PDB file of N, H, CA, C and O in Angstrom:
ATOM      1  N   MET A   1      85.240  89.262  82.715  1.00  0.00           N
ATOM      2  CA  MET A   1      85.870  89.615  81.614  1.00  0.00           C
ATOM      3  C   MET A   1      86.166  91.204  81.432  1.00  0.00           C
ATOM      4  O   MET A   1      87.191  91.654  80.919  1.00  0.00           O
ATOM      5  N   LYS A   2      85.142  91.929  81.916  1.00  0.00           N
ATOM      6  H   LYS A   2      84.310  91.563  82.332  1.00  0.00           H
ATOM      7  CA  LYS A   2      85.229  93.417  81.993  1.00  0.00           C
ATOM      8  C   LYS A   2      86.403  93.833  82.926  1.00  0.00           C
ATOM      9  O   LYS A   2      87.160  94.757  82.625  1.00  0.00           O
ATOM     10  N   VAL A   3      86.521  93.109  84.073  1.00  0.00           N
ATOM     11  H   VAL A   3      85.906  92.359  84.318  1.00  0.00           H
ATOM     12  CA  VAL A   3      87.628  93.392  84.985  1.00  0.00           C
ATOM     13  C   VAL A   3      89.004  93.180  84.327  1.00  0.00           C
ATOM     14  O   VAL A   3      89.878  94.043  84.400  1.00  0.00           O
ATOM     15  N   LEU A   4      89.170  92.049  83.702  1.00  0.00           N
ATOM     16  H   LEU A   4      88.460  91.348  83.643  1.00  0.00           H
ATOM     17  CA  LEU A   4      90.462  91.777  83.005  1.00  0.00           C
ATOM     18  C   LEU A   4      90.732  92.756  82.055  1.00  0.00           C
ATOM     19  O   LEU A   4      91.855  93.260  82.029  1.00  0.00           O
ATOM     20  N   PHE A   5      89.805  93.125  81.213  1.00  0.00           N
ATOM     21  H   PHE A   5      88.893  92.716  81.235  1.00  0.00           H
ATOM     22  CA  PHE A   5      90.016  94.327  80.211  1.00  0.00           C
ATOM     23  C   PHE A   5      90.533  95.580  80.905  1.00  0.00           C
ATOM     24  O   PHE A   5      91.527  96.185  80.503  1.00  0.00           O
ATOM     25  N   LEU A   6      89.774  95.961  82.022  1.00  0.00           N
ATOM     26  H   LEU A   6      88.967  95.469  82.348  1.00  0.00           H
ATOM     27  CA  LEU A   6      90.124  97.182  82.784  1.00  0.00           C
ATOM     28  C   LEU A   6      91.437  97.086  83.223  1.00  0.00           C
ATOM     29  O   LEU A   6      92.215  98.025  83.054  1.00  0.00           O
ATOM     30  N   LEU A   7      91.800  95.959  83.816  1.00  0.00           N
ATOM     31  H   LEU A   7      91.168  95.196  83.953  1.00  0.00           H
ATOM     32  CA  LEU A   7      93.202  95.891  84.439  1.00  0.00           C
ATOM     33  C   LEU A   7      94.249  95.894  83.345  1.00  0.00           C
ATOM     34  O   LEU A   7      95.317  96.460  83.576  1.00  0.00           O
ATOM     35  N   ALA A   8      94.053  95.346  82.242  1.00  0.00           N
ATOM     36  H   ALA A   8      93.185  94.887  82.054  1.00  0.00           H
ATOM     37  CA  ALA A   8      94.954  95.260  81.056  1.00  0.00           C
ATOM     38  C   ALA A   8      95.100  96.779  80.575  1.00  0.00           C
ATOM     39  O   ALA A   8      96.199  97.238  80.264  1.00  0.00           O
ATOM     40  N   SER A   9      94.000  97.477  80.537  1.00  0.00           N
ATOM     41  H   SER A   9      93.108  97.104  80.790  1.00  0.00           H
ATOM     42  CA  SER A   9      94.063  98.797  79.990  1.00  0.00           C
ATOM     43  C   SER A   9      94.845  99.670  81.019  1.00  0.00           C
ATOM     44  O   SER A   9      95.681 100.456  80.572  1.00  0.00           O
ATOM     45  N   VAL A  10      94.649  99.596  82.283  1.00  0.00           N
ATOM     46  H   VAL A  10      93.970  98.958  82.646  1.00  0.00           H
ATOM     47  CA  VAL A  10      95.379 100.402  83.144  1.00  0.00           C
ATOM     48  C   VAL A  10      96.980 100.022  83.051  1.00  0.00           C
ATOM     49  O   VAL A  10      97.824 100.918  83.026  1.00  0.00           O
ATOM     50  N   PHE A  11      97.285  98.825  83.009  1.00  0.00           N
ATOM     51  H   PHE A  11      96.600  98.097  83.030  1.00  0.00           H
ATOM     52  CA  PHE A  11      98.654  98.299  82.880  1.00  0.00           C
ATOM     53  C   PHE A  11      99.239  98.862  81.647  1.00  0.00           C
ATOM     54  O   PHE A  11     100.343  99.402  81.720  1.00  0.00           O
ATOM     55  N   PHE A  12      98.630  98.793  80.557  1.00  0.00           N
ATOM     56  H   PHE A  12      97.733  98.355  80.497  1.00  0.00           H
ATOM     57  CA  PHE A  12      99.286  99.277  79.326  1.00  0.00           C
ATOM     58  C   PHE A  12      99.290 100.606  79.221  1.00  0.00           C
ATOM     59  O   PHE A  12     100.176 101.076  78.507  1.00  0.00           O
ATOM     60  N   ALA A  13      98.441 101.446  79.806  1.00  0.00           N
ATOM     61  H   ALA A  13      97.721 101.064  80.385  1.00  0.00           H
ATOM     62  CA  ALA A  13      98.394 102.916  79.782  1.00  0.00           C
ATOM     63  C   ALA A  13      99.558 103.394  80.667  1.00  0.00           C
ATOM     64  O   ALA A  13     100.234 104.360  80.314  1.00  0.00           O
ATOM     65  N   SER A  14      99.803 102.728  81.820  1.00  0.00           N
ATOM     66  H   SER A  14      99.253 101.943  82.107  1.00  0.00           H
ATOM     67  CA  SER A  14     100.912 103.204  82.603  1.00  0.00           C
ATOM     68  C   SER A  14     102.225 102.791  82.159  1.00  0.00           C
ATOM     69  O   SER A  14     103.209 103.389  82.594  1.00  0.00           O
ATOM     70  N   ALA A  15     102.357 101.782  81.297  1.00  0.00           N
ATOM     71  H   ALA A  15     101.557 101.296  80.943  1.00  0.00           H
ATOM     72  CA  ALA A  15     103.542 101.367  80.729  1.00  0.00           C
ATOM     73  C   ALA A  15     104.084 102.316  79.645  1.00  0.00           C
ATOM     74  O   ALA A  15     105.284 102.330  79.369  1.00  0.00           O
ATOM     75  N   THR A  16     103.195 103.100  79.041  1.00  0.00           N
ATOM     76  H   THR A  16     102.221 103.089  79.266  1.00  0.00           H
ATOM     77  CA  THR A  16     103.511 104.005  78.041  1.00  0.00           C
ATOM     78  C   THR A  16     104.115 105.337  78.616  1.00  0.00           C
ATOM     79  O   THR A  16     104.766 106.093  77.895  1.00  0.00           O
ATOM     80  N   LEU A  17     103.889 105.579  79.865  1.00  0.00           N
ATOM     81  H   LEU A  17     103.360 104.965  80.451  1.00  0.00           H
ATOM     82  CA  LEU A  17     104.406 106.838  80.424  1.00  0.00           C
ATOM     83  C   LEU A  17     105.711 106.534  80.982  1.00  0.00           C
ATOM     84  O   LEU A  17     105.835 106.009  82.088  1.00  0.00           O
ATOM     85  N   ALA A  18     106.753 106.874  80.186  1.00  0.00           N
ATOM     86  H   ALA A  18     106.653 107.300  79.287  1.00  0.00           H
ATOM     87  CA  ALA A  18     108.203 106.620  80.638  1.00  0.00           C
ATOM     88  C   ALA A  18     108.685 107.663  81.408  1.00  0.00           C
ATOM     89  O   ALA A  18     108.623 108.802  80.945  1.00  0.00           O
ATOM     90  N   ASP A  19     109.176 107.461  82.550  1.00  0.00           N
ATOM     91  H   ASP A  19     109.226 106.535  82.926  1.00  0.00           H
ATOM     92  CA  ASP A  19     109.896 108.419  83.405  1.00  0.00           C
ATOM     93  C   ASP A  19     111.399 108.178  83.193  1.00  0.00           C
ATOM     94  O   ASP A  19     111.835 107.092  82.810  1.00  0.00           O
ATOM     95  N   CYS A  20     112.159 109.230  83.457  1.00  0.00           N
ATOM     96  H   CYS A  20     111.805 110.112  83.768  1.00  0.00           H
ATOM     97  CA  CYS A  20     113.684 108.955  83.416  1.00  0.00           C
ATOM     98  C   CYS A  20     114.154 108.892  84.761  1.00  0.00           C
ATOM     99  O   CYS A  20     113.635 109.603  85.622  1.00  0.00           O
ATOM    100  N   VAL A  21     115.143 108.059  85.040  1.00  0.00           N
ATOM    101  H   VAL A  21     115.565 107.481  84.341  1.00  0.00           H
ATOM    102  CA  VAL A  21     115.747 107.820  86.367  1.00  0.00           C
ATOM    103  C   VAL A  21     117.061 108.431  86.327  1.00  0.00           C
ATOM    104  O   VAL A  21     117.852 108.153  85.426  1.00  0.00           O
ATOM    105  N   TYR A  22     117.352 109.297  87.309  1.00  0.00           N
ATOM    106  H   TYR A  22     116.710 109.523  88.041  1.00  0.00           H
ATOM    107  CA  TYR A  22     118.610 109.873  87.371  1.00  0.00           C
ATOM    108  C   TYR A  22     118.933 109.866  89.021  1.00  0.00           C
ATOM    109  O   TYR A  22     118.169 110.341  89.861  1.00  0.00           O
ATOM    110  N   ASP A  23     120.147 109.265  89.291  1.00  0.00           N
ATOM    111  H   ASP A  23     120.768 108.879  88.609  1.00  0.00           H
ATOM    112  CA  ASP A  23     120.636 109.288  90.633  1.00  0.00           C
ATOM    113  C   ASP A  23     119.603 108.578  91.559  1.00  0.00           C
ATOM    114  O   ASP A  23     119.496 108.945  92.729  1.00  0.00           O
ATOM    115  N   GLY A  24     118.863 107.601  91.071  1.00  0.00           N
ATOM    116  H   GLY A  24     118.950 107.303  90.120  1.00  0.00           H
ATOM    117  CA  GLY A  24     117.950 106.788  91.843  1.00  0.00           C
ATOM    118  C   GLY A  24     116.544 107.461  91.994  1.00  0.00           C
ATOM    119  O   GLY A  24     115.666 106.886  92.638  1.00  0.00           O
ATOM    120  N   ARG A  25     116.331 108.646  91.419  1.00  0.00           N
ATOM    121  H   ARG A  25     117.044 109.113  90.896  1.00  0.00           H
ATOM    122  CA  ARG A  25     115.084 109.314  91.442  1.00  0.00           C
ATOM    123  C   ARG A  25     114.336 109.250  90.165  1.00  0.00           C
ATOM    124  O   ARG A  25     114.980 109.276  89.116  1.00  0.00           O
ATOM    125  N   SER A  26     113.120 109.174  90.142  1.00  0.00           N
ATOM    126  H   SER A  26     112.596 109.152  90.994  1.00  0.00           H
ATOM    127  CA  SER A  26     112.353 109.240  88.807  1.00  0.00           C
ATOM    128  C   SER A  26     111.907 110.637  88.494  1.00  0.00           C
ATOM    129  O   SER A  26     111.481 111.384  89.375  1.00  0.00           O
ATOM    130  N   TYR A  27     112.005 110.977  87.271  1.00  0.00           N
ATOM    131  H   TYR A  27     112.351 110.371  86.555  1.00  0.00           H
ATOM    132  CA  TYR A  27     111.561 112.340  86.839  1.00  0.00           C
ATOM    133  C   TYR A  27     110.766 112.278  85.646  1.00  0.00           C
ATOM    134  O   TYR A  27     111.031 111.452  84.772  1.00  0.00           O
ATOM    135  N   PRO A  28     109.720 113.164  85.529  1.00  0.00           N
ATOM    136  CA  PRO A  28     108.883 113.176  84.289  1.00  0.00           C
ATOM    137  C   PRO A  28     109.507 113.729  83.029  1.00  0.00           C
ATOM    138  O   PRO A  28     110.523 114.424  83.010  1.00  0.00           O
ATOM    139  N   THR A  29     108.820 113.362  82.006  1.00  0.00           N
ATOM    140  H   THR A  29     107.995 112.797  82.022  1.00  0.00           H
ATOM    141  CA  THR A  29     109.303 113.905  80.666  1.00  0.00           C
ATOM    142  C   THR A  29     109.512 115.355  80.650  1.00  0.00           C
ATOM    143  O   THR A  29     108.707 116.110  81.196  1.00  0.00           O
ATOM    144  N   GLY A  30     110.573 115.782  80.040  1.00  0.00           N
ATOM    145  H   GLY A  30     111.227 115.169  79.596  1.00  0.00           H
ATOM    146  CA  GLY A  30     110.704 117.231  79.881  1.00  0.00           C
ATOM    147  C   GLY A  30     111.586 117.845  81.061  1.00  0.00           C
ATOM    148  O   GLY A  30     112.032 118.990  80.982  1.00  0.00           O
ATOM    149  N   THR A  31     111.795 117.069  82.089  1.00  0.00           N
ATOM    150  H   THR A  31     111.432 116.139  82.153  1.00  0.00           H
ATOM    151  CA  THR A  31     112.813 117.512  83.119  1.00  0.00           C
ATOM    152  C   THR A  31     114.115 117.735  82.615  1.00  0.00           C
ATOM    153  O   THR A  31     114.674 116.944  81.855  1.00  0.00           O
ATOM    154  N   ILE A  32     114.677 118.927  83.070  1.00  0.00           N
ATOM    155  H   ILE A  32     114.223 119.569  83.687  1.00  0.00           H
ATOM    156  CA  ILE A  32     115.921 119.301  82.741  1.00  0.00           C
ATOM    157  C   ILE A  32     116.996 119.216  83.830  1.00  0.00           C
ATOM    158  O   ILE A  32     116.887 120.035  84.742  1.00  0.00           O
ATOM    159  N   ILE A  33     117.981 118.379  83.874  1.00  0.00           N
ATOM    160  H   ILE A  33     118.069 117.713  83.133  1.00  0.00           H
ATOM    161  CA  ILE A  33     118.994 118.422  84.808  1.00  0.00           C
ATOM    162  C   ILE A  33     120.370 118.573  84.121  1.00  0.00           C
ATOM    163  O   ILE A  33     120.809 117.755  83.312  1.00  0.00           O
ATOM    164  N   GLY A  34     121.017 119.708  84.522  1.00  0.00           N
ATOM    165  H   GLY A  34     120.660 120.372  85.179  1.00  0.00           H
ATOM    166  CA  GLY A  34     122.318 120.086  83.839  1.00  0.00           C
ATOM    167  C   GLY A  34     122.094 120.078  82.352  1.00  0.00           C
ATOM    168  O   GLY A  34     121.127 120.685  81.891  1.00  0.00           O
ATOM    169  N   PRO A  35     122.939 119.418  81.566  1.00  0.00           N
ATOM    170  CA  PRO A  35     122.814 119.551  80.231  1.00  0.00           C
ATOM    171  C   PRO A  35     121.817 118.448  79.539  1.00  0.00           C
ATOM    172  O   PRO A  35     121.806 118.282  78.319  1.00  0.00           O
ATOM    173  N   PHE A  36     121.028 117.751  80.389  1.00  0.00           N
ATOM    174  H   PHE A  36     121.037 117.885  81.380  1.00  0.00           H
ATOM    175  CA  PHE A  36     120.234 116.656  79.902  1.00  0.00           C
ATOM    176  C   PHE A  36     118.730 116.919  80.036  1.00  0.00           C
ATOM    177  O   PHE A  36     118.314 117.550  81.008  1.00  0.00           O
ATOM    178  N   VAL A  37     117.915 116.463  79.109  1.00  0.00           N
ATOM    179  H   VAL A  37     118.253 115.950  78.320  1.00  0.00           H
ATOM    180  CA  VAL A  37     116.506 116.558  79.073  1.00  0.00           C
ATOM    181  C   VAL A  37     115.917 115.114  79.028  1.00  0.00           C
ATOM    182  O   VAL A  37     116.347 114.225  78.292  1.00  0.00           O
ATOM    183  N   CYS A  38     114.899 114.993  79.888  1.00  0.00           N
ATOM    184  H   CYS A  38     114.550 115.715  80.485  1.00  0.00           H
ATOM    185  CA  CYS A  38     114.190 113.525  79.882  1.00  0.00           C
ATOM    186  C   CYS A  38     113.355 113.534  78.756  1.00  0.00           C
ATOM    187  O   CYS A  38     112.582 114.463  78.521  1.00  0.00           O
ATOM    188  N   GLN A  39     113.487 112.448  77.987  1.00  0.00           N
ATOM    189  H   GLN A  39     114.114 111.693  78.179  1.00  0.00           H
ATOM    190  CA  GLN A  39     112.702 112.133  76.762  1.00  0.00           C
ATOM    191  C   GLN A  39     111.480 111.310  76.937  1.00  0.00           C
ATOM    192  O   GLN A  39     111.374 110.630  77.957  1.00  0.00           O
ATOM    193  N   PRO A  40     110.650 111.308  76.132  1.00  0.00           N
ATOM    194  CA  PRO A  40     109.395 110.484  76.300  1.00  0.00           C
ATOM    195  C   PRO A  40     109.610 108.988  76.297  1.00  0.00           C
ATOM    196  O   PRO A  40     108.787 108.211  76.780  1.00  0.00           O
ATOM    197  N   ASP A  41     110.757 108.609  75.732  1.00  0.00           N
ATOM    198  H   ASP A  41     111.426 109.241  75.340  1.00  0.00           H
ATOM    199  CA  ASP A  41     111.086 107.194  75.743  1.00  0.00           C
ATOM    200  C   ASP A  41     111.890 106.709  76.974  1.00  0.00           C
ATOM    201  O   ASP A  41     112.359 105.575  77.071  1.00  0.00           O
ATOM    202  N   GLY A  42     112.001 107.698  77.916  1.00  0.00           N
ATOM    203  H   GLY A  42     111.620 108.619  77.838  1.00  0.00           H
ATOM    204  CA  GLY A  42     112.678 107.250  79.297  1.00  0.00           C
ATOM    205  C   GLY A  42     114.157 107.421  79.244  1.00  0.00           C
ATOM    206  O   GLY A  42     114.858 106.941  80.135  1.00  0.00           O
ATOM    207  N   THR A  43     114.707 108.136  78.159  1.00  0.00           N
ATOM    208  H   THR A  43     114.138 108.525  77.435  1.00  0.00           H
ATOM    209  CA  THR A  43     116.160 108.243  78.078  1.00  0.00           C
ATOM    210  C   THR A  43     116.421 109.787  78.282  1.00  0.00           C
ATOM    211  O   THR A  43     115.538 110.644  78.252  1.00  0.00           O
ATOM    212  N   TRP A  44     117.783 110.016  78.496  1.00  0.00           N
ATOM    213  H   TRP A  44     118.501 109.319  78.520  1.00  0.00           H
ATOM    214  CA  TRP A  44     118.211 111.358  78.801  1.00  0.00           C
ATOM    215  C   TRP A  44     119.051 111.726  77.424  1.00  0.00           C
ATOM    216  O   TRP A  44     119.819 110.930  76.883  1.00  0.00           O
ATOM    217  N   LYS A  45     118.801 112.956  76.984  1.00  0.00           N
ATOM    218  H   LYS A  45     118.178 113.603  77.423  1.00  0.00           H
ATOM    219  CA  LYS A  45     119.409 113.447  75.807  1.00  0.00           C
ATOM    220  C   LYS A  45     120.029 114.788  76.118  1.00  0.00           C
ATOM    221  O   LYS A  45     119.463 115.529  76.922  1.00  0.00           O
ATOM    222  N   LYS A  46     121.259 115.179  75.482  1.00  0.00           N
ATOM    223  H   LYS A  46     121.719 114.577  74.829  1.00  0.00           H
ATOM    224  CA  LYS A  46     121.807 116.465  75.666  1.00  0.00           C
ATOM    225  C   LYS A  46     121.074 117.443  75.023  1.00  0.00           C
ATOM    226  O   LYS A  46     120.552 117.168  73.942  1.00  0.00           O
ATOM    227  N   ARG A  47     120.932 118.706  75.585  1.00  0.00           N
ATOM    228  H   ARG A  47     121.356 118.930  76.463  1.00  0.00           H
ATOM    229  CA  ARG A  47     120.133 119.830  74.988  1.00  0.00           C
ATOM    230  C   ARG A  47     120.788 120.277  73.841  1.00  0.00           C
ATOM    231  O   ARG A  47     120.313 121.200  73.180  1.00  0.00           O
TER     232      ARG A  47
END
């Protein structure tokens, strides 16, 4: 049971870390490419 809880915790923790994808590459939150900034929800917004 502990193993199941541990695996579920790791899965859900990693699911909350959204990276942004641009031109097939993944970028962390806060990355600036041209006029766009990677947001915590995994989207690109204009500066």
